[in-house]
C-alpha positions in Angstrom: -9.1 39.8 -121.2 -10.1 37.3 -123.9 -8.0 34.1 -124.2 -7.9 32.1 -127.5 -7.1 28.5 -128.4 -3.7 27.2 -129.5 -4.3 27.5 -133.4 -6.1 30.2 -135.2 -8.6 29.4 -138.0 -6.6 31.3 -140.5 -3.6 29.1 -140.1 -5.7 26.0 -140.4 -7.5 27.2 -143.5 -4.2 28.2 -145.2 -2.8 24.7 -144.5 -5.8 23.1 -146.1 -5.7 25.3 -149.1 -2.1 24.5 -149.5 -2.8 20.8 -149.0 -5.6 20.7 -151.5 -3.5 22.5 -154.0 -0.9 19.9 -153.6 -3.0 16.8 -153.7 -6.5 15.6 -153.8 -5.8 12.5 -151.8 -7.6 11.5 -148.5 -4.7 10.6 -146.3 -6.5 10.2 -143.1 -9.4 8.3 -144.6 -12.1 10.6 -143.2 -13.8 10.8 -146.6 -12.5 14.2 -147.4 -9.7 14.9 -149.8 -6.9 16.9 -148.7 -8.2 19.6 -150.9 -11.2 20.2 -148.6 -9.8 18.6 -145.4 -8.0 21.1 -143.3 -6.1 18.4 -141.5 -5.8 15.2 -143.6 -3.7 13.6 -141.0 -6.5 13.7 -138.4 -9.6 11.7 -139.2 -11.5 13.7 -136.6 -10.9 16.9 -138.4 -12.8 17.5 -141.7 -15.5 19.8 -142.9 -18.3 17.5 -141.7 -16.9 17.0 -138.2 -18.6 18.5 -135.1 -16.7 21.3 -133.6 -15.6 20.5 -130.1 -13.7 22.6 -127.6 -10.3 21.2 -128.0 -8.3 24.0 -129.5 -8.7 22.5 -133.1 -10.7 23.6 -136.0 -12.6 20.4 -136.1 -15.1 21.3 -138.9 -12.5 23.1 -141.0 -14.5 26.3 -141.2 -11.5 28.3 -140.3 -12.6 28.9 -136.6 -11.3 27.0 -133.6 -13.8 25.9 -131.0 -16.4 28.2 -132.3 -19.7 27.7 -130.6 -18.1 25.5 -127.8 -16.3 28.0 -125.6 -17.7 28.9 -122.2 -17.3 32.3 -120.5 -15.7 32.0 -117.0 -14.7 34.6 -114.5 -11.6 35.1 -112.5 -12.1 34.0 -108.8 -9.1 35.6 -107.1 -10.3 35.1 -103.6 -11.3 31.5 -104.1 -14.8 32.0 -102.7 -16.4 30.2 -105.7 -17.7 33.5 -107.3 -15.9 35.3 -110.1 -15.2 38.9 -110.8 -17.6 40.0 -113.6 -15.0 42.5 -114.8 -12.6 39.7 -115.6 -14.3 37.2 -118.0 -12.3 34.3 -119.5 -13.5 32.1 -122.4 -12.4 28.5 -122.2 -13.7 25.1 -122.9 -13.9 24.4 -119.2 -13.1 26.5 -116.1 -9.6 26.0 -114.9 -8.3 26.7 -111.5 -9.0 30.3 -110.4 -12.1 30.6 -112.5 -15.8 30.5 -111.6 -18.9 30.2 -113.7 -20.6 32.8 -111.5 -19.7 36.4 -112.2 -21.6 37.8 -109.2 -18.7 38.4 -106.8 -18.8 42.0 -105.7 -15.4 41.9 -104.1 -13.1 39.3 -105.5 -10.4 40.1 -103.0 -12.6 39.2 -99.9 -13.3 35.5 -99.5 -16.2 36.3 -97.1 -17.9 38.5 -99.6 -20.0 36.7 -102.2 -23.6 36.1 -103.1 -25.4 34.2 -100.5 -22.9 35.0 -97.7 -24.2 35.9 -94.4 -24.6 39.6 -94.2 -22.5 40.9 -91.4 -22.9 44.1 -89.6 -19.6 45.4 -90.8 -20.3 48.2 -93.4 -19.8 45.8 -96.3 -22.2 44.3 -98.8 -21.3 40.8 -97.7 -23.9 39.0 -99.8 -23.3 41.2 -102.9 -27.0 42.1 -103.2 -26.1 45.8 -103.7 -27.1 46.6 -100.1 -24.8 47.1 -97.1 -25.8 45.4 -93.9 -29.3 44.8 -95.5 -31.6 42.3 -93.8 -29.5 42.3 -90.6 -31.3 45.0 -88.7 -31.8 43.7 -85.2 -34.1 44.9 -82.4 -32.3 46.1 -79.3 -33.9 47.0 -75.9 -33.2 49.9 -73.6 -31.2 48.8 -70.6 -31.6 51.9 -68.4 -30.4 50.2 -65.2 -27.4 48.6 -66.7 -28.2 45.1 -65.5 -27.8 43.5 -69.0 -31.5 43.0 -69.5 -33.6 45.4 -71.6 -37.1 46.9 -71.4 -39.3 45.1 -74.1 -41.3 48.3 -74.5 -38.3 50.6 -75.2 -36.6 49.4 -78.5 -34.1 50.5 -81.2 -33.0 48.6 -84.3 -29.6 48.3 -86.1 -26.9 45.8 -86.8 -25.3 46.7 -83.4 -26.9 47.8 -80.2 -26.8 51.5 -79.6 -25.3 52.7 -76.4 -27.5 51.7 -73.5 -29.3 49.0 -75.4 -29.0 45.2 -75.2 -30.5 42.4 -77.3 -32.3 40.8 -74.3 -35.8 42.0 -73.7 -36.8 40.3 -70.4 -36.3 43.0 -67.8 -39.5 43.6 -65.8 -38.2 46.7 -64.0 -35.5 48.6 -66.1 -35.2 51.1 -63.3 -33.8 48.7 -60.8 -30.4 47.2 -61.3 -31.2 44.3 -58.9 -34.3 43.2 -60.8 -33.8 41.0 -63.9 -34.3 37.3 -64.8 -30.9 36.2 -63.5 -31.5 37.9 -60.1 -32.3 35.9 -56.9 -35.8 36.2 -55.6 -35.6 37.8 -52.1 -38.1 38.9 -49.6 -38.8 42.5 -50.5 -42.3 42.6 -52.1 -40.8 42.7 -55.6 -40.6 40.2 -58.4 -36.8 40.2 -58.4 -36.3 37.5 -61.0 -39.1 38.6 -63.4 -41.0 35.3 -63.3 -44.3 37.1 -62.2 -44.0 35.4 -58.7 -43.2 37.6 -55.7 -41.5 36.6 -52.4 -43.0 33.5 -50.8 -45.1 32.7 -53.8 -41.9 32.0 -55.7 -40.4 28.6 -54.9 -36.9 29.9 -55.7 -37.1 32.7 -53.1 -34.2 33.0 -50.6 -36.2 32.8 -47.4 -33.2 33.8 -45.3 -33.3 37.2 -47.1 -36.5 37.8 -45.2 -37.1 38.1 -41.5 -36.1 35.5 -38.9 -38.9 34.0 -36.8 -38.8 31.8 -33.8 -41.2 29.0 -32.9 -43.5 30.2 -30.1 -44.8 27.0 -28.7 -46.6 28.5 -25.7 -48.0 31.4 -27.7 -46.8 34.1 -25.3 -45.4 36.3 -28.0 -41.8 35.2 -27.3 -40.0 32.5 -29.3 -37.4 29.8 -28.8 -34.0 31.0 -29.9 -33.0 27.5 -30.8 -36.0 27.0 -33.2 -35.4 29.5 -36.0 -37.7 29.8 -39.1 -36.9 32.1 -42.0 -39.6 33.6 -44.2 -40.9 36.7 -46.1 -44.0 36.7 -43.9 -44.4 35.5 -40.3 -45.4 31.9 -40.2 -48.1 30.6 -37.8 -47.0 29.8 -34.2 -43.9 32.0 -34.4 -42.7 35.2 -32.8 -40.4 37.9 -34.1 -37.9 37.4 -31.3 -36.1 34.5 -29.7 -36.1 35.8 -26.1 -38.2 33.1 -24.4 -36.3 31.0 -21.9 -39.1 28.4 -21.5 -41.3 28.0 -24.6 -43.4 25.5 -22.8 -44.8 27.9 -20.2 -46.7 31.0 -21.3 -46.2 32.6 -17.9 -42.4 32.6 -18.5 -41.1 35.3 -20.9 -39.3 38.6 -20.9 -42.6 40.4 -20.5 -43.6 38.4 -17.4 -43.3 39.6 -13.8 -40.7 37.9 -11.6 -42.5 36.3 -8.7 -41.5 34.0 -5.9 -41.6 30.5 -7.4 -38.0 29.3 -8.0 -38.3 30.1 -11.8 -36.7 32.8 -13.9 -40.1 34.2 -14.9 -38.8 37.2 -16.9 -35.9 35.5 -18.6 -33.2 37.8 -17.3 -31.2 34.9 -15.8 -32.0 36.1 -12.3 -34.4 34.1 -10.1 -36.6 35.3 -7.3 -34.6 37.3 -4.7 -31.7 37.7 -7.0 -33.8 39.7 -9.4 -34.3 43.4 -8.6 -37.5 43.4 -10.6 -39.1 40.9 -8.2 -42.7 41.6 -7.4 -42.4 42.0 -3.7 -46.1 41.4 -3.2 -45.3 37.7 -3.8 -42.6 37.6 -1.2 -42.9 36.4 2.3 -42.5 38.9 5.1 -40.0 37.8 7.7 -39.0 39.2 11.0 -35.7 38.9 12.9 -35.9 36.4 15.7 -32.7 37.2 17.6 -33.6 35.2 20.7 -34.9 32.2 18.6 -38.1 31.9 20.6 -40.2 31.6 17.4 -41.5 35.2 17.5 -40.0 38.1 15.6 -39.4 41.8 16.1 -41.7 44.0 13.9 -39.0 46.7 13.5 -36.6 44.3 11.8 -38.4 43.1 8.7 -37.3 41.6 5.4 -39.3 40.7 2.3 -37.8 37.8 0.4 -38.9 34.7 -1.4 -36.7 32.5 0.7 -37.0 32.8 4.5 -33.7 34.2 5.8 -31.9 32.3 8.6 -32.9 33.6 12.0 -36.3 35.0 10.9 -39.9 34.0 11.5 -43.3 35.0 10.1 -44.5 36.3 13.4 -43.8 39.9 14.3 -45.3 40.1 17.8 -42.3 39.7 20.0 -42.0 42.6 22.4 -38.4 41.7 23.5 -36.4 39.9 20.9 -33.4 39.6 23.2 -35.2 37.4 25.8 -36.4 34.1 24.5 -38.7 33.8 27.6 -40.6 36.9 26.5 -43.0 36.4 23.6 -46.8 36.1 22.9 -46.7 32.3 23.5 -45.0 32.6 26.9 -46.8 32.2 30.2 -47.0 35.4 32.2 -45.0 34.8 35.4 -44.5 36.9 38.5 -41.5 39.0 37.4 -42.8 42.4 36.6 -42.2 41.8 32.9 -44.7 41.6 30.1 -43.8 38.0 29.4 -46.6 37.3 26.9 -46.3 40.6 25.1 -49.9 41.6 25.9 -48.9 45.2 26.0 -49.1 45.6 29.7 -48.4 43.7 32.9 -51.1 42.8 35.3 -51.7 44.7 38.5 -50.3 41.5 40.1 -46.9 42.4 38.7 -47.1 46.0 40.0 -45.4 47.3 43.1 -48.1 49.6 44.0 -47.1 50.0 47.6 -43.4 50.5 46.7 -42.2 47.9 49.1 -40.0 46.3 46.5 -42.3 43.4 45.9 -44.9 42.8 43.1 -48.3 41.9 44.3 -47.9 38.4 43.0 -44.9 38.0 45.4 -47.0 38.9 48.4 -49.4 36.8 50.5 -51.5 37.9 53.5 -52.4 35.4 56.2 -55.6 36.9 57.6 -56.9 35.5 61.0 -60.4 36.1 62.1 -59.8 35.7 65.9 -57.1 36.4 68.5 -56.3 32.8 69.3 -53.0 31.0 68.6 -55.0 28.5 66.5 -53.8 28.7 62.9 -51.4 31.6 63.7 -48.7 31.3 61.0 -46.1 32.6 63.4 -46.8 30.0 66.2 -44.6 26.9 66.1 -46.4 24.9 68.8 -49.5 22.8 68.9 -52.3 24.3 66.9 -50.0 26.9 65.3 -49.7 26.9 61.5 -46.0 27.7 61.0 -45.4 24.4 59.2 -48.3 25.0 56.7 -47.1 28.6 56.3 -43.6 27.4 55.6 -44.9 25.3 52.7 -46.6 28.4 51.4 -43.5 30.6 51.5 -41.4 27.8 49.8 -43.1 29.0 46.6 -41.2 32.2 46.9 -43.9 34.4 48.4 -43.4 36.9 51.2 -45.9 36.3 54.0 -47.6 39.1 56.0 -50.0 38.4 58.8 -53.1 40.5 59.6 -56.2 40.4 61.8 -59.6 41.0 60.5 -60.7 42.9 63.6 -57.7 45.3 63.6 -56.6 45.5 60.0 -59.9 44.9 58.2 -60.1 43.6 54.7 -59.5 46.7 52.6 -58.9 47.2 48.9 -56.0 49.5 49.9 -53.9 46.5 50.8 -55.7 43.9 48.7 -54.5 45.7 45.6 -50.9 44.9 46.6 -51.5 41.2 47.5 -51.6 38.2 45.2 -52.7 35.5 47.6 -55.0 35.9 50.6 -55.3 33.0 53.2 -58.3 33.4 55.6 -58.7 31.1 58.6 -62.4 31.5 59.4 -62.7 30.9 63.2 -64.8 34.1 63.1 -64.0 35.5 66.5 -63.7 38.9 64.8 -67.1 38.7 63.2 -68.4 38.5 59.7 -67.2 40.4 56.7 -68.9 43.7 56.1 -70.8 44.3 52.9 -67.9 46.6 51.7 -65.3 44.0 52.6 -67.2 41.3 50.8 -67.6 43.5 47.7 -63.9 44.4 47.8 -62.9 40.8 48.1 -65.2 39.8 45.2 -63.7 42.6 43.0 -60.2 41.6 44.0 -60.7 37.9 43.0 -62.4 38.9 39.8 -59.3 40.9 38.9 -57.0 37.9 39.5 -56.4 37.5 43.2 -56.3 34.0 44.7 -58.2 33.3 48.0 -57.7 30.2 50.2 -60.6 30.0 52.7 -60.2 27.7 55.7 -63.4 26.8 57.6 -64.0 26.2 61.3 -66.4 24.5 63.6 -70.1 24.9 62.7 -70.8 27.5 65.2 -73.0 30.5 64.6 -70.2 33.0 64.3 -68.3 30.8 61.9 -71.4 30.2 59.8 -72.0 34.0 59.8 -68.5 34.5 58.4 -69.1 31.9 55.6 -72.4 33.5 54.8 -70.8 36.9 54.5 -68.8 35.8 51.4 -70.1 37.1 48.0 -73.3 35.2 47.3 -72.3 34.9 43.7 -69.7 32.3 44.6 -72.3 29.8 45.8 -70.8 28.8 49.2 -72.9 29.0 52.3 -73.4 27.4 55.7 -75.9 24.5 56.0 -78.0 26.2 58.7 -80.3 23.2 58.9 -77.4 21.2 60.3 -76.1 23.8 62.7 -74.2 22.2 65.5 -73.2 19.2 63.5 -69.9 18.8 61.8 -68.0 16.4 59.6 -65.0 14.4 60.7 -63.1 11.4 59.6 -61.3 10.5 56.4 -62.4 11.6 52.9 -61.3 9.3 50.1 -63.6 10.3 47.2 -62.3 13.0 44.9 -63.2 14.7 41.6 -60.3 15.2 39.1 -58.8 18.6 39.6 -55.5 20.3 40.3 -56.5 20.6 43.9 -57.0 16.8 44.2 -53.8 15.7 42.3 -52.0 13.1 44.3 -54.6 12.9 47.1 -55.6 9.5 48.5 -57.3 10.8 51.7 -58.1 13.9 53.7 -58.3 13.9 57.5 -60.6 16.3 59.4 -62.4 16.8 62.7 -65.3 19.2 63.5 -65.5 20.7 60.1 -68.2 23.1 58.9 -71.2 21.8 57.0 -71.7 23.8 53.7 -74.2 24.0 50.9 -72.5 24.5 47.5 -74.1 25.8 44.3 -72.7 26.9 40.9 -70.3 28.3 40.1 -68.6 26.5 43.0 -67.7 22.9 42.4 -67.4 20.2 45.1 -64.1 18.3 44.6 -64.3 16.1 47.8 -67.1 15.3 50.2 -68.0 13.1 53.1 -71.4 11.7 52.4 -73.4 14.6 51.0 -71.3 17.2 52.9 -68.9 19.3 50.7 -65.3 19.3 52.1 -63.1 20.7 49.3 -64.6 23.3 47.0 -63.2 25.3 44.0 -64.4 28.1 41.7 -62.8 30.6 39.4 -64.7 33.8 39.2 -63.4 36.4 36.8 -59.6 36.1 36.5 -59.1 34.8 40.0 -59.4 31.6 42.0 -61.1 30.5 45.2 -60.2 27.3 47.1 -62.2 26.5 50.2 -61.6 23.7 52.8 -64.2 23.1 55.5 -61.9 22.4 58.4 -58.9 24.2 60.1 -57.2 21.0 61.4 -55.4 20.5 58.1 -53.2 23.6 59.0 -52.2 22.7 62.5 -48.6 21.9 63.4 -50.1 19.2 65.6 -53.2 18.3 67.3 -53.6 16.7 70.8 -55.0 13.6 72.2 -57.4 11.7 70.1 -57.6 14.7 67.7 -54.0 14.6 66.7 -54.7 15.7 63.1 -52.1 18.1 61.5 -50.7 19.6 58.3 -48.4 16.6 58.3 -51.4 14.3 57.8 -52.7 16.5 55.0 -49.5 17.8 53.5 -50.5 16.9 49.9 -53.8 18.8 50.4 -51.9 21.8 51.7 -49.4 21.7 48.9 -52.2 21.5 46.4 -54.0 24.5 48.0 -50.9 26.7 47.9 -49.7 25.6 44.4 -53.1 26.3 42.9 -53.4 29.6 44.6 -49.9 30.9 43.7 -50.3 30.0 40.0 -51.8 33.4 39.5 -53.5 34.0 36.1 -51.1 36.9 35.2 
């Protein structure tokens, strides 16, 4: 559509002609008469005027605004660009017009030259191309994590299905691997920063394994000292099972031993733990009689000694506290010291109801009343014999001449008292040998000497030569008498202050016999212990008399301490 000014050139020219025809005056004073002036009322209008765009034929050439009009274009959408199909000529653009005719859609304010090309199927920038210059690169997102594979691309104004516009995925086959992921301990670069696991400062260490400080390096850690990490740190263990991380001998792999410690960390200590190494326990034996010795048949193996037990298992009778290996064997027919057998001295070989250690034989070597244990008068020995039987022994009398000295009855006797007046003669070789064997086996002999006569000396000299007791033949006919006050320390001399004697034998003594008392150089009291037995010898019979007579009134009463010592030492049999 072409719009024109307010007056046409034809109208103006007609008015001028008419005016000129009427007058040749110059009414507006512009130097042109009205015959040639097309508007003699307007000094700015005349043939020499410059045509300006004001809707007036300024130069009176019959055309209005010729050469001054501009072409403008309708801008319906107000985007500053006009529709080229709707030009408008005017002096100046009015509202709704644009000097630019390049709008390709004057109904769309967002469509004009220079607009941003949008991916919308429209030529937004009016360059004749739709969506041109807006092709983007998109990246395959195979795992659907929002991040694409930079090596798998597609272009377009919009991402195709399965594509995204971020190309930073380092593993497009793993949904959990992308730049926004958290780095975890798995051997993978989860957050695509080229750093893996512990090499990445951002790693979540608690996503790895849990480790426990192992201070004692025994392979078991402290549950209270936890360390997280992708790889095992130094000085740690993969478990928190140690119950004492300062002792490498204490851990669940250790063996429970007796030490008051929970070695294997099972909360059970020593005997309370069924896994206890019994080789470390003590072996204890029941001591029912509390004598310090246990019974081998009743045994327990524990760390802590049970009440009523001992370490010794050698008791042979755990119901009698007097019977044990530390006991002294006594004359009772019992194996008191648990040696495994009783001595022949505790045997009733003759079946008379008495053990040998309960029996004593008083053997006289003559037929006189002197030293007869059954005689109560002067020179009898009933008082001395009574002191002997007070020790609990049963006394039997015998004669050397009629009963002999035989092993048959010696084997059933514990103590033999021989009064050596020698009227019945000397011992035979067999008798001496039997006597020696009997003493060696544990018998006790008390030998009482007589006056130094030939027969008495023959009896002394018939004793076993190994004992070292013999008559002093060089002093035959002499004897010792008086009071003896010099003693060696021995059980036979305990409590002695003196010994009285008269007409005693003179002996020579050699080892193994020992002189315990003497008068001058003459032995009076002698002792020896051959084998298991004992021999006590006193060189005078007066010490056994009930009473003497006259000036020789010497008796057992005068020598009671000596007699008591003789009997006590003899009856303490080495059982």
